[in-house]
Steps between C-alpha positions, in 0.01 A plus 500: 500500500365147488645431846339815635159407356543145633526668842155642441320218328690201641589607851585262786466766768239778496492802735167684528560855621174652608343167609184551701197318642270804495183391337442650154861616464727417209757368744260250651363386158858439367597315816210266462576448131869430559441239763207335324644488145702185549844660499757252639765763583535732803291810563609760750252778605666832576320753720675705764171546698417130538664189650287270290270523194230235471688296751833517306796676673561844357831682459572868561673560163649305209846495663369303796404197292676175586593453129530707187179555305481445130185701464377791710138600474440864606152621597584791730396869460667673200714733708669208669582300186831668399652418840357153499653437150839620617481258800407221262809571289721497812346169601589338164143461370488379137174659379211720610122497454372843599121499550481855637339774290561878525813558282429601139157603617642735765668754268855628560533358850403158373749529215780583746415196711511282185838642413628404843358150466654444159837633617506245785397217272778586257754520780405159631406319176136450593199504256156618569144391409267794556436726677120548512420144404293207613801266521564172325414134514726214407274197495777243441668598830176576684593870551209732534683832559194708432192632682258344248223295648577192292800276417576438137461147380798322345548537127741608232392862438708796632266793551641851544272796576538870564162504674472333844125531509475318168717222642251414775213486255698278264598266784130457578415441134794260448397286798145462347650420152769262635776719359834454676816705522872444537545857619248781569659841539368844575785734406350836608712812423793301345766727638751225443392159371262536208350307216833434324672346796199278583463387133866401505468320834176317426612432142779285644270340756426135417171514688369782277357432153350846433523851633188712542528873561250772602675822400412858556831675425847392398841609624816424309346386180831383355550248779140389465533450124824308539353268765174444313685422167723258688216276622195566283595218260529238775244627760193692400490852657146626516427861592184687601592862461272751664459858377404439133261797493601858567290489823657166598845642440428796726377262770811298468711820523321602820528153647875445447656846487675398172477608138275279281603469136273491192308171504562435133871505571452231765325291232800541270752423777311192613486370145871562453576315822283195407269533796120455495279792590147433622211729588335332796588308817313201366710498182817530708440167677311333218806549273744382756293186568457420126869551420598275787253227402492502119744541202502834320310518174704542179229712338166672570269237330253373751259209471192512723319183607170569674171337582309827471488739206475825693829480694675389179376805315594738785846340517541547121406867510732565792787316329469680165461852645815455704736382229447127507391268223251220485690193371398380156462126548654278239295271278642198684390646836153575360468137392606366841245729671228386256576141597493550878233769548124516453397587144362824642834634625602852387721376215757772573695683765362556771443124517157474659475141619143569615340489843486122540872444438660259741860473624600272212362744241700779654809282501467427129425861410791638701736237362403583140553874547832460687633271224429766237817694398285804433406519874730671753282443803156374617236655719262238643167640627237305693164620619318271743187340362289210608707239313854644548763350720737786600746281695530226238538765224771671705688169534470446123639851433797434735575168329498629144690824581792294637561356157570841333743792537226760446316703765157381611286741702167414653180686590262288713218750542307501824593465866398209728416275208853520363703552822638144506567507123714817542706317759556220252609748235735678729661177622545406137674833434223647285429861589130556540285809508149596574446707187625452138632857473748427783634193316533679171689784673751255638542319168577826330737624768687165478521537120610865520776395748627234264470733196676782676792285601521354148512850350745636756746221421467493122832530323512850367601579147829665435462875428472557124819701496791623718405783724752722680340806667691822511488537875741790523305712259177419682655589834619839361141585404368408843784669687455822298138525600564423867786746520266767373251415774249351245296188561354484154680441171381695202357297213812513291709399803265215581522373141875532503500289819292234326732509200792418731317164547428448132129577539396661166400869514424754227785701354388835631657849486461776761408832350560825680317729252220487248755509213683201650171325539418543131853403395522188717148390406589524128818290551308232701217490246142605529266431674664555838409507866603806711523481882607753765811405696504639854621348833199665660236347273425137588185448297531695180144452378367671813663826400446474121858391450453257209422557134461208259492449122678820411486502123748770381752773592233770553301270731822418689566868568145560611505190721816615669348835585179338621682250725714768665198732559286218638755385750599847612140599547431202729841480662673839473781394728588186303852465362470404137791336323335504159273292280573138407440417128445138407360308202142378532500120542195295422481139634183314588579416868535764768655338802619602845840409643560640843641455846442628847687441825275322748576571870516128578616325178708774332477559127204341334461474122154571338408400149170521320265705291623858457381826345270763645252233625752311716316574825169409348604170348702394809658220296837471681720213618767545764837329542808532713849552354730352403340347193623245247328433169266239647385719791449789254285282281292403806425858579392565140288184499312627806332799342149480355614627156753220467293319236518811290871546565559147384299551184125455459335356191650688207633787715877484566612533854831636634848355496467325839871415517593861447243617757621244757860611440393861554357408836809309591719802413267726692542283808879540475453875530305454823758251633791740448349824632318504836467872450211440260169541678265493199519443129207547267538412129160579354437433227748241399366430148566166325413295198614168351851640423603717795403737777599851605452721810309811393485660841699445821490633855757426771476596866807471726572446862803640671835334447497145644843411648602137413624284784837351414429167338121559504410719204153356468349547844206679343383180337316206669643240261877492445591559137759308297834570677708589191783627720593138576643449157863409434708395200767231547758316292495121522808281517468415134489867403124525434299786640204448733260729676382443853157651553178455697249251360176629334164334438584523130791257551279200524584367148870542571475308833292232335776428249758494778303251708439278198875468452605438863660159565350264761788578728437883482131447565573272793748746656244790458179313594637220723397224269155634414440537132266790446243529228633802315177674410365849530365452855842373616702773331281798612629439853854564376434787259212696666673618813462780754827681487445623860521139626691312239772551256595271211794585279534337162816463294406587142726405214457586132604221267410430136275809497294348779478584870571221745437483876823345623404485868288645774591586860237611747446604859156479659471711817267442787211738539705738712817508293715359774630187331479349154534163338754460214464266195686480171498303179740531201408343169724209421650641174615814688650324807873541564507866389471655858142605437389352834778677688424832336125472560552394864730795577254735336190368678685531835576860432136562401388334824735730691359801319143391590592476871476123529700374797515128445524274194440126524477212255439121498684273263564135436809358662636384160470848347872562565527797262227680684648420843847612396369826347306597808771404745740720306260787566489449873181290531501272807401146412306262725372160407122474527484127428681237297393664170500879560713781630377832641709803413473840675671837462487791741486773233527792737844387607625330183749666275363619168603294193487772239763776511222756488125497455424459128192706532414836644173589671315756291 
């Protein structure tokens, strides 16, 4: 895939099919841009009706070119494009840029043409940008393969947009703001290459430091999530997503011909991927600029240094109302400021240095604030007054900012009076803005980005107890309903399904007569709740199907009769299974636990305030499965009632560990059964001791066939691959388990690293001695199982678990090849752990469809070289110190007698 995209973005030979010199045409505009962009390669116009285009010899078709084209740009009428694409394939073209519109927008005929185009590309191994797009610009190579009226300046931002019209406006704005790009891409309809492929490609591009996206819709959310998660830690990915409102969503739907998902789900997905979401075009570029120029803040405490009170107050208001905090300056900082400022300074934060402050005064004030450990970042504001010196003050800000690893943002208010000072700030890598609100926005986005990554890669707690769901029993319940043609489980079935996943439910009894109702109620104990059970009744309260606080036998009989009569009166055709009798449960918190299948992101978990007022309160937080304990806590912490759930003043809260575990178990249910379309547990009542589901509703889809080896295609995040678990016997007779690594394994891996010998560390890290801390280990324990697999060897000794070794493969973005690495703890070496793990990871790689495995090792690591040679790896010497090993996995013999795992 990288080679194919290199053909598009790093071509040496470009063919332009549809080249023209007709004034006002796309063909003429693109010809001018191609020849005037500075591209050093060859450009061949293709037009069967002309001998030359703009004085350049033209060719009748792509096959008549004197050499093979890497990139073919197609700007011919839509009905000609399928044949042109086929000819490009026959001519050996590497990649296509299709400018032409009229496919998705043209209904069935357009879809048929797209199918032809895609079939040809698949046959010849070509990839497509477009159709219906503006084109792209690669500033480093001087390629302007677009019909925009401007060339992008050089920079380190990769910009990807679904809107071509927006691209032209942004190019104009960027030129005025001196914003440069490494790549500028309009992707149009995304029939082939989409956001995921471009994130992967630009994520590996050394000339790109951040990726900016204007998004309207999203195809293949799983690939997008995998790509975003792979690079969000190292390169900020900033997204402006259109269609937040219902009206905007409809406009997006009309514009793209695709389904738009719920915008709140996009928020949850972006947060889980570690990307930054912004609301305006200005924020999009402001955030990219600030993240490229300044370090990220460690917290949200901002110090404001200003020479005017008004902007300081406005900044403070804006900061506080958007989740930031005004830094509380230390006593030492206050003393320093007293010494260097006028006696009339504000004596607090914002630090008002007064209107006559000179550059030296600003320098001292900024230095004092940046030195304060309670300050996470500083906003410097200057308004021009008769005695101010904007340029000198800008130089002072640049000088002091260079001494600290904290973000400094600047607002030099005005235009012509501060134009030169802004240039000084920008040259000194201090982002500057015209208005304080813009700077505060950027500071908070930077902090939220840091905070989100920190939370995503926290080491989760172990679950409070072992949990083994009863999948077979759950499947029987779902299968029974589907076999009867039902898409809704009855309440007692829904609760039985939850019980299969250890989610507490009431011990109810189903009564088929008023006598049974009285008898069962007496056994359960009064007061009781009584609810109609019918596959035809979805909302029981709407048909009078619920009676609460039934006090005795006589009331139970009367309630049974009343329930039956009420339902039959409103729904005479309803099939009634009986009346469910349950004990009344009183707990202080009524919560909602639910899920719904989103058309883009699959199952989405909802948690929040429950009860009858759930739609009025609208206090709900969303999350994507799978969940671990830490991710479940994060959902709980996001609801407005969290302070109450935690415990407030003298009022006890809920058992948060139990609640998080319940959400984790609930996510397992959604992971295991793609047939579940909706689940609604409302209310789930809880107190400081426990929780219980009082009501439950489950809606099903039709049976979802599982692709062999891919049981979780309905999820956008790959869950823990428990099938890759194997028990082995070591040479010394001890038992070990080989299993995939988990984020919870960080303490185990820490102990293993701490006990590695210098030689083992040298062989694994080529002499580099890593600092074994949380940030280092998260890159090994928090992995995307779609792209990477790490198998640990776990041994139980002296009633303690030990990580005896780790083997891992890290695949490229397209799953074609993977790098292999292994380390075995010194005390467990010589027991064939490394051989067992290597054989196992190779079989896993084969199961995942990886074609090539490669590794680099030190030349004196003879055990490693011998082990890999024995397994068919071909060795080549890279230099005096290292060997390169490579294995063609598609043609290599398997090393295990049979696969030790079976696709579910």
